[in-house]
C-alpha positions as CSV (number, residue, x, y, z in Angstrom):
1,P,104.2,130.6,108.8
2,G,103.7,129.6,105.2
3,A,105.4,126.5,105.5
4,A,103.2,125.6,108.4
5,A,100.2,126.2,106.4
6,L,101.1,124.0,103.5
7,P,99.0,121.0,103.1
8,L,101.1,117.9,103.3
9,P,100.6,117.0,99.6
10,D,102.2,120.3,98.5
11,R,104.9,119.8,101.1
12,A,105.8,116.4,99.5
13,T,105.6,117.9,95.8
14,I,108.1,120.7,96.9
15,A,110.2,118.2,98.7
16,N,110.5,115.6,95.8
17,M,111.3,118.2,93.2
18,A,114.4,119.2,94.9
19,P,116.6,118.3,92.1
20,E,114.6,120.7,89.9
21,Y,115.6,123.7,92.1
22,G,119.1,122.5,92.6
23,A,119.1,121.1,96.3
24,T,120.0,117.8,97.8
25,M,116.5,117.7,99.4
26,G,113.7,119.6,100.7
27,F,112.6,119.0,104.1
28,F,109.6,120.0,106.2
29,P,109.4,118.8,109.8
30,V,106.7,116.4,111.3
31,D,103.9,118.2,112.5
32,H,100.1,118.1,113.0
33,E,99.7,118.3,109.3
34,S,101.9,115.0,109.0
35,L,99.7,113.4,111.5
36,A,96.5,114.3,110.0
37,Y,97.8,113.0,106.7
38,L,98.4,109.6,108.3
39,R,95.1,109.6,109.6
40,Q,93.6,110.4,106.2
41,T,95.3,107.6,104.7
42,G,94.1,105.0,106.8
43,R,97.0,104.6,109.4
44,P,96.2,102.9,112.7
45,D,95.5,105.4,115.7
46,S,98.3,103.8,117.5
47,T,100.9,104.2,114.9
48,I,99.8,107.9,114.5
49,A,100.2,108.3,118.3
50,L,103.7,106.7,118.1
51,V,104.8,109.0,115.5
52,G,103.9,112.1,117.3
53,D,105.2,110.8,120.6
54,Y,108.5,110.0,119.1
55,F,109.3,113.2,117.4
56,K,107.9,115.3,120.4
57,A,110.3,113.3,122.6
58,Q,113.1,114.0,120.2
59,N,112.4,117.9,120.1
60,L,111.6,117.7,116.5
61,F,108.1,118.0,116.2
62,G,106.6,121.2,114.7
63,I,107.7,123.7,112.1
64,P,109.7,126.3,114.3
65,S,108.6,129.9,114.1
66,E,111.0,132.7,113.5
67,G,113.3,133.1,116.3
68,Q,113.2,129.7,117.7
69,I,116.1,128.4,115.9
70,D,119.5,130.1,114.9
71,Y,119.7,129.1,111.3
72,S,123.2,129.7,109.4
73,V,121.3,131.1,106.2
74,V,117.6,132.4,106.1
75,L,116.0,133.2,102.9
76,P,112.6,135.0,103.0
77,L,110.0,134.2,100.4
78,D,107.0,136.3,100.2
79,L,104.3,133.9,99.1
80,A,102.4,136.4,97.2
81,T,105.2,136.6,94.7
82,V,104.7,133.0,93.6
83,E,103.5,132.9,90.0
84,P,102.4,130.0,87.5
85,A,105.2,128.8,85.9
86,V,106.2,125.8,83.4
87,A,109.8,124.5,82.9
88,G,111.7,123.5,79.4
89,P,111.8,122.8,76.6
90,K,114.9,120.7,77.3
91,R,115.9,121.0,81.1
92,P,113.8,120.8,84.3
93,Q,115.5,123.7,85.9
94,D,114.8,126.0,83.1
95,R,111.9,127.9,84.7
96,V,109.4,129.7,82.3
97,P,106.6,132.1,83.9
98,L,103.3,131.1,82.1
99,H,102.7,134.3,80.9
100,H,106.1,134.6,79.2
101,L,105.9,131.0,77.6
102,G,104.8,132.1,74.1
103,R,107.3,134.6,74.1
104,R,110.2,132.3,75.2
105,F,109.5,129.8,72.5
106,T,109.8,132.4,70.1
107,E,113.0,133.4,71.4
108,L,114.3,130.0,71.5
109,F,113.1,129.1,68.1
110,T,115.6,131.6,66.5
111,L,118.3,131.1,69.2
112,P,121.6,129.2,68.2
113,V,121.7,125.6,69.1
114,A,124.9,126.2,70.9
115,E,122.9,128.7,73.2
116,G,119.9,126.1,73.9
117,G,117.9,127.2,71.0
118,Y,116.8,125.6,67.7
119,G,118.7,127.9,65.3
120,R,115.8,128.4,63.0
121,K,114.7,131.4,60.9
122,A,112.0,133.7,62.4
123,E,110.1,133.6,59.1
124,E,109.7,129.9,59.6
125,L,107.6,130.1,62.7
126,S,104.3,130.6,61.0
127,F,104.6,127.7,59.0
128,E,101.9,125.1,59.0
129,A,101.4,121.6,57.4
130,F,98.3,119.5,57.0
131,V,98.3,116.1,58.5
132,P,97.1,113.7,55.5
133,E,93.5,112.6,55.6
134,S,94.5,108.9,56.2
135,F,95.0,110.1,59.7
136,S,93.4,107.7,62.4
137,N,93.4,108.4,66.1
138,G,92.9,104.9,67.1
139,A,89.9,105.9,69.1
140,S,88.2,102.6,68.4
141,A,91.0,100.6,70.0
142,R,90.4,102.6,73.2
143,H,87.0,101.4,73.7
144,E,87.6,97.8,73.2
145,G,86.5,95.4,76.1
146,G,89.0,94.7,78.7
147,A,91.3,97.4,77.8
148,Q,91.0,99.6,81.1
149,N,94.5,100.6,80.8
150,G,94.4,101.5,77.1
151,F,95.4,98.0,75.9
152,T,93.4,95.3,74.6
153,P,94.3,92.2,77.0
154,N,96.7,90.7,74.4
155,Q,98.7,93.9,74.2
156,A,99.1,94.0,77.8
157,Q,100.5,90.7,78.0
158,K,103.0,91.3,75.1
159,H,104.2,94.4,77.0
160,D,104.6,92.6,80.2
161,T,102.6,95.3,81.8
162,N,101.6,95.4,85.4
163,P,99.4,98.5,85.7
164,A,99.2,98.3,89.5
165,T,103.0,98.4,90.2
166,E,104.7,101.7,90.5
167,D,107.5,100.7,88.0
168,A,104.8,99.5,85.4
169,M,106.2,100.3,81.9
170,V,103.3,100.9,79.4
171,D,102.9,102.3,75.9
172,E,100.4,104.9,75.7
173,R,97.7,104.7,73.2
174,P,97.8,106.4,69.6
175,S,96.5,110.0,69.4
176,T,93.1,110.6,70.6
177,V,89.7,112.2,70.1
178,A,86.9,112.7,72.4
179,P,84.6,109.7,71.8
180,D,81.6,111.8,71.1
181,T,83.3,113.4,68.1
182,A,85.2,110.5,66.9
183,D,83.2,109.6,63.9
184,S,83.0,113.1,62.7
185,Q,86.7,113.9,63.1
186,V,88.6,110.8,62.4
187,N,89.5,111.7,58.8
188,E,89.6,115.6,59.0
189,R,92.8,117.2,57.6
190,Q,94.6,118.5,60.6
191,K,96.9,121.5,60.7
192,I,100.1,121.4,62.8
193,G,103.2,123.8,62.8
194,H,105.9,124.7,65.0
195,G,104.7,125.0,68.8
196,S,101.7,122.4,67.9
197,V,101.1,120.4,71.1
198,L,101.2,116.6,70.1
199,I,101.6,115.0,73.3
200,A,99.7,116.0,76.5
201,A,100.2,113.5,79.7
202,I,99.2,113.6,83.1
203,T,101.9,111.2,83.9
204,S,102.9,109.5,87.2
205,C,105.3,111.4,89.4
206,T,105.0,113.7,92.4
207,N,102.0,115.5,90.8
208,T,99.7,112.6,90.3
209,S,100.2,111.8,94.1
210,N,98.8,115.3,95.0
211,P,95.1,115.2,94.9
212,T,94.8,119.0,94.8
213,V,96.2,119.5,91.5
214,M,94.5,116.1,90.0
215,L,91.2,117.4,91.2
216,A,92.0,120.8,89.7
217,A,92.5,118.9,86.4
218,G,89.4,117.1,86.5
219,L,87.5,120.4,87.4
220,L,89.2,122.4,84.5
221,A,88.3,119.3,82.2
222,K,84.6,119.5,83.4
223,R,84.4,123.3,83.0
224,A,85.9,123.2,79.6
225,V,83.5,120.3,78.1
226,E,80.5,122.4,79.9
227,R,81.7,125.4,77.9
228,G,82.1,123.3,74.6
229,L,85.8,123.1,74.4
230,S,87.6,120.1,72.8
231,V,91.2,118.8,72.3
232,D,92.2,118.5,68.6
233,P,92.7,114.9,67.7
234,V,96.2,115.3,66.8
235,V,97.0,115.8,70.3
236,K,98.0,112.4,72.2
237,A,96.4,112.8,75.6
238,S,96.7,110.2,78.4
239,L,96.4,109.8,82.1
240,A,98.7,107.6,84.1
241,P,98.7,108.2,87.8
242,G,100.8,106.6,90.4
243,S,98.2,105.3,92.5
244,R,94.7,103.6,92.1
245,V,93.6,106.1,94.9
246,V,93.5,108.6,92.1
247,T,91.0,106.5,90.1
248,D,88.8,106.1,92.8
249,Y,88.5,109.9,93.8
250,L,88.2,111.0,90.1
251,N,85.3,108.4,89.5
252,K,83.9,109.4,93.0
253,T,83.7,113.1,92.3
254,G,82.5,112.4,88.7
255,L,85.4,114.1,87.1
256,Q,86.8,111.0,85.1
257,P,84.1,111.2,82.4
258,Y,85.3,114.7,81.6
259,L,88.8,113.9,81.5
260,D,87.9,111.0,79.2
261,Q,86.0,113.2,77.0
262,L,89.1,115.3,76.3
263,G,91.2,112.3,75.7
264,F,92.6,111.9,79.3
265,N,91.8,108.3,79.5
266,L,93.5,106.0,82.1
267,V,96.4,104.2,80.3
268,G,97.9,102.5,83.5
269,Y,99.6,103.1,86.9
270,G,103.1,103.9,86.9
271,C,106.1,105.6,84.7
272,T,104.7,106.5,81.1
273,T,105.6,109.5,79.2
274,C,108.0,111.2,81.8
275,I,110.3,107.9,81.4
276,G,110.1,107.8,77.6
277,N,107.2,105.3,77.4
278,S,105.0,107.9,75.3
279,G,104.6,105.3,72.6
280,P,104.3,106.1,69.1
281,L,102.6,109.0,67.6
282,A,99.8,108.2,64.9
283,A,102.1,107.6,61.7
284,P,100.6,110.4,59.5
285,V,101.3,112.9,62.4
286,E,104.8,111.5,62.9
287,D,105.5,111.6,59.2
288,T,104.3,115.3,59.1
289,V,106.6,116.3,62.1
290,L,109.8,114.7,60.2
291,K,108.8,115.6,56.7
292,H,108.9,119.4,57.8
293,D,111.3,119.0,60.7
294,L,108.7,120.8,63.2
295,I,109.6,121.8,66.5
296,A,106.5,120.3,67.9
297,A,105.6,120.1,71.8
298,S,104.9,117.8,74.6
299,V,103.2,118.9,77.8
300,L,103.6,116.6,80.7
301,S,103.2,116.8,84.6
302,G,106.4,114.7,85.1
303,N,109.6,116.2,86.1
304,R,112.2,115.3,83.5
305,N,112.2,116.7,79.9
306,F,115.8,116.0,78.6
307,E,116.2,115.8,74.9
308,A,114.5,112.7,73.1
309,R,113.3,111.5,76.5
310,V,109.8,112.2,76.1
311,H,109.4,111.2,72.3
312,Q,112.4,111.2,69.7
313,S,110.6,113.3,67.4
314,I,109.4,115.9,69.8
315,K,111.9,118.7,70.4
316,A,110.2,120.9,72.9
317,N,108.9,119.4,76.0
318,F,107.5,121.3,78.9
319,L,106.7,120.3,82.5
320,M,103.8,121.7,84.3
321,S,100.9,121.0,86.7
322,P,98.1,118.6,85.7
323,P,95.5,121.3,85.3
324,L,97.9,123.2,83.1
325,V,98.5,120.0,81.1
326,V,94.8,120.2,80.3
327,A,94.8,123.6,79.4
328,F,97.7,123.4,76.9
329,A,96.0,120.4,75.2
330,L,93.0,122.5,74.8
331,A,94.9,125.5,73.4
332,G,96.9,123.0,71.2
333,R,99.8,124.9,71.2
334,V,102.7,126.5,73.3
335,D,103.6,129.7,71.7
336,I,100.7,131.3,73.4
337,D,100.2,133.3,76.6
338,L,97.3,131.6,78.7
339,T,97.1,134.6,80.9
340,S,95.6,136.7,78.3
341,E,95.0,134.7,75.1
342,P,91.8,132.5,74.8
343,L,91.9,128.6,75.0
344,G,89.5,128.5,72.2
345,T,86.0,129.2,71.2
346,G,83.0,128.1,73.1
347,S,79.9,126.4,71.9
348,D,78.3,129.8,72.4
349,G,80.8,131.4,69.8
350,Q,82.6,133.4,72.8
351,P,86.3,133.1,73.6
352,V,87.2,131.1,76.6
353,F,89.9,131.9,78.8
354,L,91.9,130.0,81.3
355,K,90.6,132.2,84.0
356,D,87.1,131.3,83.1
357,I,87.4,127.6,83.8
358,W,90.0,127.6,86.4
359,P,88.9,126.1,89.8
360,S,89.1,127.8,92.9
361,L,90.9,126.4,95.9
362,S,87.9,126.3,98.1
363,E,86.0,124.2,95.4
364,I,89.1,121.8,95.2
365,R,89.1,121.4,99.2
366,N,85.5,120.6,99.5
367,L,85.8,117.9,96.7
368,L,88.8,116.6,98.5
369,Q,87.0,116.4,101.8
370,S,84.3,114.2,100.3
371,A,86.2,112.0,98.0
372,L,89.3,111.1,99.8
373,Q,88.7,109.0,102.9
374,P,90.8,106.6,104.9
375,D,88.9,103.5,103.7
376,V,89.8,104.0,100.3
377,F,93.5,103.5,101.1
378,R,92.9,100.6,103.4
379,R,90.7,98.8,100.8
380,L,93.2,99.3,98.0
381,Y,96.3,98.5,99.9
382,D,95.8,96.1,102.8
383,D,96.0,93.3,100.3
384,F,98.2,94.7,97.8
385,A,100.0,91.4,96.8
386,G,96.4,89.5,96.6
387,Q,95.1,92.3,94.2
388,N,97.8,91.5,91.5
389,P,97.1,87.8,90.1
390,A,98.8,88.5,86.7
391,W,102.0,89.6,88.6
392,N,101.5,86.7,91.2
393,E,101.3,84.0,88.5
394,I,104.8,84.9,86.9
395,P,107.2,81.8,87.3
396,A,110.2,82.6,89.1
397,P,113.2,80.3,89.6
398,T,114.5,79.7,93.1
399,G,117.9,78.8,94.8
400,D,120.9,80.7,96.0
401,V,122.2,81.6,92.5
402,Y,120.2,83.2,89.8
403,A,119.3,81.0,87.0
404,W,120.3,83.1,83.9
405,D,118.0,82.2,80.9
406,P,120.3,82.6,77.9
407,Q,117.2,83.1,75.8
408,S,116.2,86.0,77.7
409,T,116.5,89.5,75.7
410,Y,115.5,91.2,79.0
411,I,117.7,89.9,81.7
412,H,121.5,88.9,80.7
413,E,124.4,88.1,83.1
414,P,126.5,91.2,82.7
415,P,130.3,90.8,82.6
416,F,131.1,92.9,85.9
417,F,133.1,90.1,87.4
418,Q,134.8,88.8,84.1
419,N,138.7,88.1,85.0
420,F,138.0,88.6,88.6
421,S,140.9,88.2,90.8
422,P,141.2,87.7,94.6
423,E,143.5,90.6,94.9
424,P,143.1,94.3,93.0
425,R,145.4,94.9,90.2
426,A,147.6,98.2,90.9
427,P,146.2,101.2,88.9
428,S,148.2,102.1,85.8
429,D,148.5,105.1,83.9
430,I,146.4,105.2,80.5
431,I,148.5,105.4,77.8
432,D,147.8,106.3,74.1
433,A,144.0,106.3,74.5
434,R,141.7,107.7,72.0
435,A,138.6,110.1,72.4
436,L,135.2,108.2,72.1
437,G,133.5,111.4,72.2
438,I,133.9,115.2,72.8
439,F,130.8,116.8,74.4
440,G,129.7,120.1,75.2
441,D,127.8,121.5,78.3
442,S,124.7,120.1,79.9
443,V,125.3,116.6,78.8
444,T,122.8,114.4,80.9
445,T,122.4,111.1,81.9
446,D,119.7,110.8,79.3
447,H,122.2,111.9,76.7
448,I,124.5,109.1,78.0
449,S,122.0,106.5,78.7
450,P,118.8,107.3,76.8
451,A,115.4,105.8,78.5
452,G,113.0,105.9,75.7
453,S,112.4,104.0,72.6
454,I,114.8,101.9,70.6
455,K,115.4,102.9,67.2
456,K,115.4,100.0,64.7
457,N,118.5,101.1,62.9
458,S,120.6,101.7,66.2
459,P,123.1,99.2,67.6
460,A,120.6,98.1,70.2
461,G,117.7,97.6,67.6
462,Q,120.0,95.8,65.4
463,H,121.1,93.5,68.3
464,L,117.4,92.7,69.2
465,L,116.4,92.0,65.6
466,S,119.4,89.5,65.5
467,R,117.9,87.8,68.4
468,G,114.7,87.6,66.8
469,V,112.9,90.5,68.4
470,A,110.5,92.2,66.2
471,P,110.7,96.4,66.3
472,E,107.1,96.4,67.7
473,D,108.4,94.4,70.8
474,F,111.5,96.2,71.4
475,N,110.0,98.2,74.1
476,S,112.3,100.9,75.7
477,Y,115.8,101.1,77.1
478,G,114.2,101.6,80.6
479,S,112.4,98.2,80.4
480,R,115.5,96.4,79.2
481,R,117.8,97.8,81.8
482,G,118.3,94.3,83.0
483,N,120.5,93.4,79.8
484,D,123.8,94.8,79.4
485,E,123.9,93.9,75.7
486,V,121.2,96.1,74.9
487,M,122.4,98.7,77.5
488,T,126.0,99.1,76.4
489,R,124.7,99.3,72.8
490,G,122.3,102.2,74.0
491,T,125.2,104.1,75.8
492,F,125.7,107.6,74.1
493,A,122.8,106.4,71.6
494,N,120.4,109.4,72.2
495,V,119.4,110.8,68.8
496,R,120.0,114.5,70.3
497,I,123.5,113.9,71.6
498,K,126.1,116.3,69.7
499,N,129.6,114.8,69.4
500,L,131.7,117.7,68.6
501,M,134.4,115.4,66.9
502,I,131.5,115.7,64.1
503,P,130.3,119.3,64.2
504,G,126.6,119.7,62.9
505,V,125.6,116.2,63.2
506,E,123.0,114.7,66.0
507,G,123.3,111.2,67.4
508,G,125.3,108.6,69.0
509,V,128.1,108.5,66.3
510,T,131.9,109.2,66.4
511,R,134.8,108.6,64.3
512,N,137.0,105.4,64.1
513,F,140.5,106.6,63.5
514,L,141.6,102.6,63.2
515,G,140.0,103.0,59.8
516,N,139.3,106.0,57.5
517,P,139.0,108.6,60.0
518,L,136.3,110.3,57.8
519,D,134.1,107.4,58.5
520,I,131.2,108.4,60.8
521,V,130.3,105.1,62.9
522,P,127.8,104.4,65.9
523,I,129.9,105.0,69.2
524,Y,129.3,101.4,70.1
525,D,130.7,100.1,66.9
526,A,133.9,102.3,67.1
527,A,134.3,101.3,71.0
528,E,134.3,97.7,69.9
529,A,136.9,98.2,67.3
530,Y,139.2,100.1,69.9
531,K,138.7,97.2,72.4
532,K,139.8,94.6,70.0
533,A,142.8,96.4,69.5
534,G,143.7,97.0,72.9
535,I,143.1,100.9,72.9
536,P,141.9,102.6,75.9
537,L,139.3,105.3,75.6
538,I,138.6,108.8,77.0
539,V,135.7,110.9,77.0
540,F,135.5,114.7,77.0
541,G,132.6,116.8,78.5
542,G,132.1,120.6,79.2
543,K,130.2,122.1,82.3
544,E,127.9,119.9,84.4
545,Y,128.7,116.6,82.6
546,G,125.9,114.1,83.8
547,T,123.3,116.2,85.2
548,G,119.7,114.9,85.3
549,S,118.5,111.6,86.7
550,S,120.7,109.5,88.6
551,R,121.0,106.5,86.3
552,D,123.4,103.9,87.1
553,W,123.6,102.8,83.3
554,A,125.1,106.1,82.3
555,A,128.1,104.9,84.5
556,K,127.6,101.1,83.8
557,G,127.7,101.7,79.8
558,T,130.5,104.0,80.0
559,A,132.7,101.4,81.7
560,L,131.4,98.5,79.4
561,L,132.3,100.5,76.3
562,G,136.0,100.6,77.5
563,V,136.3,104.2,78.7
564,R,138.9,104.5,81.1
565,A,138.4,108.2,82.1
566,V,136.1,111.1,81.7
567,I,137.7,114.5,81.7
568,A,135.0,117.4,81.7
569,E,134.8,121.0,83.1
570,S,132.5,119.9,85.9
571,F,130.5,117.0,86.9
572,E,127.0,116.4,88.5
573,R,127.9,115.1,91.7
574,I,125.9,111.8,91.6
575,H,127.2,110.9,88.1
576,R,130.9,111.7,89.1
577,S,130.4,109.1,92.2
578,N,128.9,106.5,90.0
579,L,131.7,106.7,87.7
580,V,134.2,105.9,90.3
581,G,132.0,103.2,91.2
582,M,132.4,101.6,88.1
583,G,136.1,102.2,88.0
584,V,136.0,104.8,85.6
585,L,138.3,108.0,86.5
586,P,136.6,111.5,86.8
587,C,138.9,114.3,86.2
588,C,138.3,118.0,85.6
589,F,140.1,120.6,83.5
590,E,141.7,123.5,85.6
591,E,139.6,126.5,85.4
592,G,139.4,128.3,81.9
593,T,140.6,125.0,80.1
594,S,138.3,122.8,78.0
595,A,138.3,120.6,75.1
596,V,137.1,123.6,73.0
597,T,139.9,125.9,74.3
598,L,142.5,123.2,73.6
599,G,141.2,122.8,70.1
600,L,140.5,118.7,70.3
601,N,138.9,117.2,67.3
602,G,139.5,113.5,68.3
603,S,142.5,112.9,66.1
604,E,144.7,113.2,69.0
605,R,146.1,110.6,71.3
606,F,146.0,111.1,75.4
607,T,148.1,109.7,78.1
608,L,147.0,110.4,81.4
609,R,149.9,110.0,84.0
610,G,150.3,110.0,87.8
611,L,147.7,107.0,88.4
612,T,150.8,104.8,89.7
613,G,151.9,104.7,93.5
614,D,149.7,106.3,96.3
615,L,146.7,108.1,94.8
616,R,145.3,111.0,96.8
617,P,141.9,112.6,96.6
618,R,141.7,115.7,94.1
619,Q,145.6,115.1,93.1
620,Q,146.8,116.7,90.1
621,L,147.6,114.4,87.2
622,N,149.1,115.3,83.8
623,L,147.5,114.8,80.4
624,E,149.7,114.4,77.5
625,I,148.3,115.4,74.0
626,K,149.8,114.0,71.0
627,A,148.4,115.6,67.7
628,A,148.0,114.0,64.5
629,D,151.6,115.7,63.6
630,N,153.1,113.9,66.6
631,S,153.7,117.4,68.6
632,V,153.0,116.8,72.2
633,R,151.8,119.1,74.9
634,T,150.9,118.6,78.6
635,I,148.4,120.1,80.6
636,P,147.4,119.5,84.3
637,V,144.0,118.1,85.3
638,I,142.4,117.5,88.7
639,L,141.7,113.9,89.8
640,R,138.1,114.1,90.7
641,I,138.3,111.0,93.2
642,D,137.0,113.1,96.0
643,T,137.4,110.7,99.3
644,P,139.7,108.3,100.6
645,I,136.9,105.5,100.3
646,E,136.6,106.2,96.6
647,I,140.1,105.6,96.2
648,E,139.7,102.3,97.6
649,Y,136.8,101.7,95.0
650,Y,138.8,102.8,92.2
651,R,142.3,100.6,93.2
652,H,139.6,97.7,93.3
653,G,138.4,98.5,89.7
654,G,135.0,99.7,91.1
655,I,132.6,99.2,94.1
656,L,131.3,95.9,92.8
657,P,134.7,93.9,92.8
658,F,135.5,95.9,96.1
659,V,132.3,94.5,97.8
660,L,132.9,90.9,96.6
661,R,136.5,91.1,97.8
662,Q,135.1,92.3,101.1
663,I,132.7,89.1,101.2
664,A,135.3,86.7,99.9
665,N,138.0,88.0,102.7
């Protein structure tokens, strides 16, 4: 009954966030609510009737009531037990009840790094630092003519931004302050400390396609402004919905001006903070964070918060609904219990609590019915292509074969088909390999292939500088995913990744044992040295290796670095499959064995035997470990090629040459 009563936007939110609760997918059957949504979003009556008739004819229409279907497993859920929650600070699956967030942040502050904490001393928690008086929030730039998405027109062109597309990549504006207080607060000395909220982003994702929570955010902003609350100017706030419909109904309901006053101005449409395009903090703010090594926070309505993804200097990142993003921006900190502590002090001198300004569901529904009409969808999307003149004017080459531009730093011909032969070469054992990296548990695809900003002193940054690209034009790894030269250099380049070959050091570095083994070098540089010497590479991981977003470059970059195999305690299923697809061998230690229990430090040489002859899914292989003193031990590992077709992919060197040979033959 609860599922049938859910509005479709709520169903879509729950279904899309299946990765966060560990499912392959979440499914709600088509029913009258689904047809009502089609009608509300401007679909023709004939289409709506066809959908209903089809699912009824298939006996798939409607959510079955108890007893209608014999399920293999039934999980009862009392909706009265559902309570507000956030997720973080490093993984989307780490759920924290709202009332427990302040206590949880305090716990994590002193918890060892190996246990997911920050390893700091309790007495540091109360430390606060002043942002210098030179702090400028960039408010004037926000109000320049033509900058409707947070840019001046020239800036928008420079960043190749198409605000109306789903994949628009935009840099969000500098830290904000409400327009009516800009002049008085620009030069104030602002205090920040551990747990301070420095980024608050209502950012494009499932949440911003749900009008219920977006209207709730607008109503909460309205009531906050009416009570005299404001957002501290050090907080970089932004609004980046996934659809122009959101802008229409926020303007129609009169809620956008209140969001604007709190700093949640429209910066564009598409992926922003959640994919790492938060843009820079104001320089004095970031300088203060780095100088005092602050555990500062971001709050965002996206669904990914892996380390260094949102911003490389922000170490605590919490996912939450859009109205809670507004609430935490007002509070200015995450070490707080918003169910019992005030957001701030109102203009009447009285404390204002979240419950005082939280909108009711009936209020939201009334607004929804008046603001969200079918004609809005028809008007904004009937001629979608014609409404994007800037995109349409981009010149594009034609022809049967893509015309690669050697001058482009965005799109480059990848070397996936170099040395291609009509017939695949027989798989061979991996002999005398070196460890490129030894990693612990929960290494995500964001650690393996970061999506955020490109640091100037990183291999990718140095490459772009050599090509004449200025640092302000680096953009992000996500926007340069069409350039293998950048993305390969960015593999394992996350500033928070921890290579156990170099204990206590963060960042994409390793040891190059061809030179002085004490030398610490970027992982890319070491991989290039080993490649020139003809030495194969192995990566070792812990539990859940490759969790997170299904990012193809996490596998592509691994292969292009020269990694022949990844041996871990366990794999995220999609990343394991992607590795096979790129011709990289995934293997698992036997239960109870790991790189840590084996005492590996990277000085060893490794030989993986059993790859010749007829490979079988999940067969046992032998890993020979030759220590620096030339002593040898052999352990079994399990081949994690799980299906016969994956055996074929691996035999061909990956899915790309496999498909090309299928076409050629």
